[in-house]
N, C-alpha and C positions, 0 to 999 in steps of 0.2 A: 486634655485637662479633664478634671474629674467631672465637670458638668457636661462636656460635650463629647467625652469619649464613651461610646457605647461598648459594653463588654461583649466580646464575640460570642456567638451562640455556641454552647458546648459542643454540639454535634459537629459544627464546622471546624472548631478547634481540634477536636480529636481526629477529624478526617485529614486536616492539614498536617497534623503530626504524622499520621500514617503515610501520607504522601511523601513527607520529608525523609522519614526513616527508609521508605522503599527507594527513594532516589539515592540515598546514601549507601544502601546495601545492594541495590540491583545491579545486574551485570550489563552487558552492552544494550544499546537502545533497541527497543522492539521495532520502532519505525525504521531505524537504521538497518536491523536485520532483514526486515521486509523488503526495503529498497535493494539491499545487496542480493537477496535471494531472487528477486524478480528480474534484476539486471543480469545476473549470472545464468538465469534459466536459459534465455536464447543462446548464450555463448556455449553453455553446457550441451545443448542440443547439437549445435554446429560441431563442437569438438567430438562429441559422441558419434555423430554421423560420419565425420572424417575418419575417426579410428575404425569404425565399422567397415567403411568402404575400403580403407587401406588394407584391412585384413581380408575382405572379399577380394580385392585386386590381387593380393599375393596369392590367395587361393586359387583364383583363376589362372594366374601365371603358372603356378605349380602344376595345376591340372593340365595345362597346355603343354608343359615340359614333358610330363609323363605320357601324354598322348603322342608327342613327337618322338620321344625315346622308344616307345612301343613300335610306332610305325617304322622309324629308322632301323630298329633291330630286325624287324621282318625283312625289309629291303636288303639290309647287309647280309642276312643269312641266305637270301635268294642269290645275291651276287657271289657270295662265298661258295655256294654250291654250283653255280652255273658259269661263273666267269673267272674261276681262279685255277691254276695248275700248280702241282707240287713237284715236278720232275724237270730238271735236277734240283730246282729250288723254288719255293712258293713265289708266284707271280700272278698279278692281276691282268687279265686280258681286256685291254681297253675297249676294243670293238664290241666284244659280248657285253661288257658291262654297260656301255652306252646304249646298246640295243635294248638291254633289259630295262634301263632307266626310261627310255622312249616308249616302252610298251606299258609302262604303269600310268594309271589315271591319277595324276597328281592334282589336288585341289588348287584353284586359282590363288588362294591365300597362302599356299605354301611353295617353297622353292627348294629343290633337291640338287645338290651338287656332289660331284664324285672327284676325289683326287687320288693320284697314285702314291706309292710309297715315298716319292721325293717331293710331294706336295704340289705336283703339277696337276692342273685341272684336266679332267678327262671328259666330264659331260656336265651339262646344266639344264635342268628341266625348263627354265625359261627359254633357252635356245632351242630345245627340243620342242617345245610347245609352239614356238614361233614357226618352226619348220613344218610341224604337222598341220598347223592351221593354214600355212601358205603352201598348198599342195604343189604348185609348179617348181618350188626350190629343190635343189639337189639334196642328197642325203647329208646327214650331219657330218661335219668336217672331222678329219683325224686329229688326234691330240696334238696340240701345238707344243713344241719343245721349248718354247720360251719360258723364262722364269715365271713363277707364280706371281699373280697380281699384275702381269703386264699383258694379259689377254683382253680382247675387246669386251667380253661379257662381264669381266670384273669391273670395267669402267662404266658399265650401265649405260650403252649407247644413248639411251633415251634422256640421260642426264648429261648435260654439257660439262659438268665439273665432277671430278671424283672427290668423294669424302674420304680424306686421309685417315681419319679416326676410324671409319668403318673397315678400311683395308687393314689397319693395324690390329684391330680387335679380331677380324676374321683370321688373319695370319696367326695370331697368337692362339686362337681356338683350334686351328688345324694343327699346329705344332704340338699342342697338348694331346690331341687325339692320335697323332702319329706316334706318340710315346706309350700308347696303349690304354689311355684313360678316356672314358666317355665324359664329354664336357657339355654342360647345359648352362646357358646364361641368357641374359636380356642385353642386347647391344644394338648399336646404331647400324642402320643399313646404309647402302650406297645412296639411296635417295633422301637420306636425312631422317627417316623414320625409325621407330624402334621395332625390333624384331625378337622373337623368342627362338633361340638357335640351339640345336643339339648336334654335336659332332660325334659319330660313332666309328671306332676303328674297325676295319674289315680284316679279320685274322684268318690266316690259313696255315695249318700245321704250326700253330703258336707264333706265327710271324705276321706282323702288320704289313698287308699288301696294299692298303688304300684307306681313305677316309670318306665317310658318307656324312655330308652335312645337310640338315633339314632346317630351314627358316620358315617361320610363321609370321607374316607381316600384318597380323590383325591386332597387335597390341594397342596400337593407337585407337582402334575402333573399341577395344575393351575399355580403354581409359575414358574415351568420350561417352561411352555408355554409362561408366561410373559417374562422370560429371553429370550427366542427365539424371542419374539416380540421386544425386545430392539435391536436386530441385526440391523434392518434398521436404527435406530437412531445412532448406533455406526458407521455404514457405512457412513451415511450422515455427522456425525461429522468428521470422518477421511477425507472424501472428502472435507469438508469445510476447514479443517486445511491444506490440500494439496493445495487447491485453494488460501487461504490466503498466504501461503508461496510462491506459484507462483506469486501472485499479488505483494507481498512485493518485490520479486526479480525483477519483471518487473518495479515497480513503484519506487524502491529505489536503489536496487544493480546495475542495469544496468545503470541508469542515473549517479550514482556516479562513475561507471567504465568509462563512457564516459567522465565525467568531469576530471577524473585522466588521461585519455589518452590525452585529450586536453591540460592539464597543462603540461604533459611530451612533447607534441609537441612544446609548447611555450618554454619550458626549453631547449630543443634541437635545438632551433633556427630555426625549420622548419616553424614556424608561429609567427607572431608578436602579435596576440591577440586571445583569446578564442571567438568563435562565435558559440553558440548552440541555435538558436531561438526556437526550439521546447521545450527544457527544460526551457528556460528563461520565456516562456509564462505560465508556471504553476503557480498556485495561492497558493503554499505551500512553505515550507521552502527550498526545493530543487530549486524551481524556484527563490526564493530570493538569494540562494547561487550561482546559474548560472548567475543571473544579476550581482551580486556583482563581481564575477570573470570576467565577460565580461567587466564591467566598470573599474575594476582594471587593466586588461591587456591592455584595450584600452588606459587607462591613461598612463601606462608604455610605450606603443608604442608611444604615442604622445610625451612623455618625451624623448624617444630615438631619435625620429625625431628632437625634439628641440635641443637635445644635438648635433646632427650632424649638424644642421643648425647653431648652435652657434659656433661650431668649424670652420665652414667655414666662418662665419662672423668675428670671431676673426682673422683668418688667413689673411682675406682681409683687416681688419682694421690695422693690425700690419704691413702688407706688405707696405703700403704707407709710413709710417715714416722711415721704414727700407730702402726703395728704396731711399727716399730722402737723408738719411744718407749716404748710399753707394755712391751716386752720388756726394754728397758734399766732401766725403773723397777722391774720385778718382780725383776730380777737384783740391782739396787742394794740392795735390802733384805737381801740375802744377803752382800754384800761390804761390810763395815764400814769397811775401811781398806785402804791399800796402792795399788800401781799399778793393780790391776784397778778399783778404785773410781774412780781418776782417768780411766781409760780409758772407763768407762761414762758418767761425767760429760761427756767430750768428745764421746761419741756423742750424748748428749742435747742438748748445745749445737748440734751440727751438724744434728741432725734438727729442732730447733726453728727454727734459721735457714732451713733448707730448706723447712720448713712455712710460714714466715713469706714467703718469696720466692714460694712457689707461690700462697699466698692472695692476695698483692699483685698478681701477674701475672694471676691469675683475675679479680680486681676490676677491674684496668685493662682487660682484655679484654671484661668485661661492660659497662663504661661507654663503650666505644668507639663503639658504634652511636648512643647518645644524643649523644655529643660531636660526632660527625660530622653528625648531623641538626640539632643546635642552632645551629651557627655557619654563617654564609654564607660562600662562597668569596671569597677576597680575593687580590690580586696578591701573590705571594711571590717574592722574589729569591733563587734557589737559591744563587748564589755567596756572598752574605752569610750566609745560613743555615748553609751548609757551613763557611765560616770560623769562625763562632762555635762550632759543634760541635767542629771540629778544635782550635780554640784551648783549649776546656775540657779536652779530652783530654790535651793537651800540658801544660796547667797543672798537672794532678793526676798526671801520669805519674811513677811512681818512676824513679830512675836505673837504667839497664839494661833497662827494660821496653820493650815494643813502641812504636815511633813511628807517628804518623799524619800523612801528608802530602797536602795538597790541591793538585790540578792543575786550574786553571781559567783558562787564559790568555785565550782570546778569548770566554769564555762568560760573562763577568761580567754581561752584560745579559739573560741568559736568565731569563724570568720565567713562573711558572705560576699558574694560578688554583686556589687551595685554602686549606687551614688550616694555618697554620705550626706549630701544636702537634703535631698528628698526623704531619706530614711530618718534623718534627725527630725524633719517635719512631722513624720508619722508619729514618732514617740512623744514629741512635744504636744501634739494634738490630743493624744490619748491621755497623757498626764494631766493637761490643763482640764480635759473633760472629766477625769476622775477627781481632781481637786475641787471642780465647780459643784460636784454632787456629794462631796465629803462634809461631814459636819464639822463645825469649829474645833480645832485641836485634834482632828482625826489624822489618819495616816494613808498614804497611797504607796503600795508595795509594787516595785517593778522586779520581776524574777526572769533571769536568763538561764536557759537550760539547753542542752543538746539532746535531741531525740532522733535516732537513726541518722538520716542525712539532712536533718533540718535543724535550724536554730529556732528556738521557741521563746518568745518574750510574752510574759503575762503581766498585765497592769490591772491591779485590783483596787477597789476603794471600799469604804464602809458606809456608802450612801444608801438610798432606799431602793436601789436596784432598778429594773425596768419591767414594764409590763410584758409578760410572755409573748404577746402577739406583736410586740414591737421589736423583738430582738434582731429582726432583719431590716425593719423600717428605719432604724436609727442610722443606717448607712446611705439613706436617700438624701438627695439634695435639698437644702433648706428645711430639713426636718428638725424641729426643736421641741424638746419636752423638759421643762425646767421644774426643779422642785419648788414646793410652796415657799413664797417669801423671796425667790430669786428675782433680781432686777429684770424687767422685761426689756428685750432687745439687746441683751448682753452678749449674744451669740448670733452668728449668721446662719448656722445650720449646715456649714459646708465642711467642717474640720473632719468628721468621720468619713464623709464621702471622699474627700481628698486622701485620707489615710488608706481607704480600701483601694483607690486607684493606684497609689504608689506601690502598695504591697503586691497587688496582682501584676503590676508592670515589672516587678522583681521575680515573678514566678511563684509568689507565695500566696497565703490565704489569711483572712482575718475574720474572726467571729466574736459575737457578744454572747454572754450568758450571765445568769444571776448566781450569786453565792448564797448558800443556804446552811443554816446550822443543823445539828442533829435532829431538831424537831421539825425541820422543813420551812422555818421561817427565813425569808429572804434578809440576808445581812449585808448586801452589797452587790456590786457589779463586777464583771471580769471581762476583760478584752484579751483575746489570744491571737498572737501574730506568729505565723510559721513561714519561714523563708529558707530556701534550700541553702545548706552550708557547703562551703568549697573544701575545707580540710579541718582536721581535728587539731593540727598545729602541736608544737612541743611546749 
């Protein structure tokens, strides 16, 4: 309502407009991006650590294969030179090769096995090692003629069950080596663990006479070491998650809690508005929320102050006619008849009419806010609306009274988005105000034009004008400045205030100014209304 609606402070209005534009044009949520980044940070560390360790593991396995290949090639060369014969055909001497294998210092983490050209086992460093460590045992046994993988040492006597998968992979590896290819792979061992294995063909006079297989059973230890190496990454990921949780608590949860406490303070009437400048300065959604809440509560505070002031103004304005009525009633008891009694009755009638107009205008002003909020804006053709208003005035105009003329040549198609009822009230108030200041037989001119994106309505009269210092005051509540001779109490002083509120609710502006002739003499008043236009129309 015109009396209780406080105009929002210009700075807050501009800031709210900037927030709305930024919300409409901005990309993803800043807080949303922060939450995503912080939550992904720990996962990224784990993924990066896993990728790094996988690459490291592969590098270690490759290095182990290279080491076994080099070592196996040296052993194969020694066996080729010392345990092979070429007359009449190349052949591997099993006893000599077994003796050579037993004489080598094989690390405990490695296992060396020797096969002849038919794939039959000749020697095994595990068996040789057991024989050497157990001194009373006889020398190593002669090669068994049983088929491959049926010998006791393939069955890993320490293991009660043979791993069929390990046997198949070993058989496949030896078969490939017998074809003349050096084979290197990671496979399952008989005990179920993983081993790095290299099988190297022993060649004499370009003929494969045997296969040397080296197994390194420390792969599981390498993997265990890698898993232990992941511990720092896991710890860092946990720390990052904890840090992100703490940061989210400080950046989001705590400010929201403060906003909630401030809102409760306003609700419990301990404060009139929310004021949290440290949060409002943030450049994210919480900052927008804090600024919006501050603007909202400041607007509510201004409205509450306006309501209080409006109540005081209403009480003051109503007290005047009530005081006059009470005085006239008390005096009326003393005057029984004659001209004095008639004069008192006229005063009573005038004051009752004044009080009725005042209450009606106050009621209209009080309902204005609800009316503006209840209806949705619709296209309003200003030329048609003004013609109807002017025609109504001309229809009820007594002879010799002020005439009202509409000038809207090329502006017939000017359309604004708004509510026809309140807009009609604006122009009726302006025309009534201009007629009340115009001399008898004068003219009020209503001009409709279009300027850029605005519809402009100008209401002019030929009255005495307004004091320059009151060009803004005339829009205040209950302000009245009547020309000499005008009846007292004929206006409530709310018409122009209501007009300004309706115009501003439609996104427009209204101003008052004096008309002057070429000599600078004031020859009337002018009210200019600007409302955003929706389209030019055809």
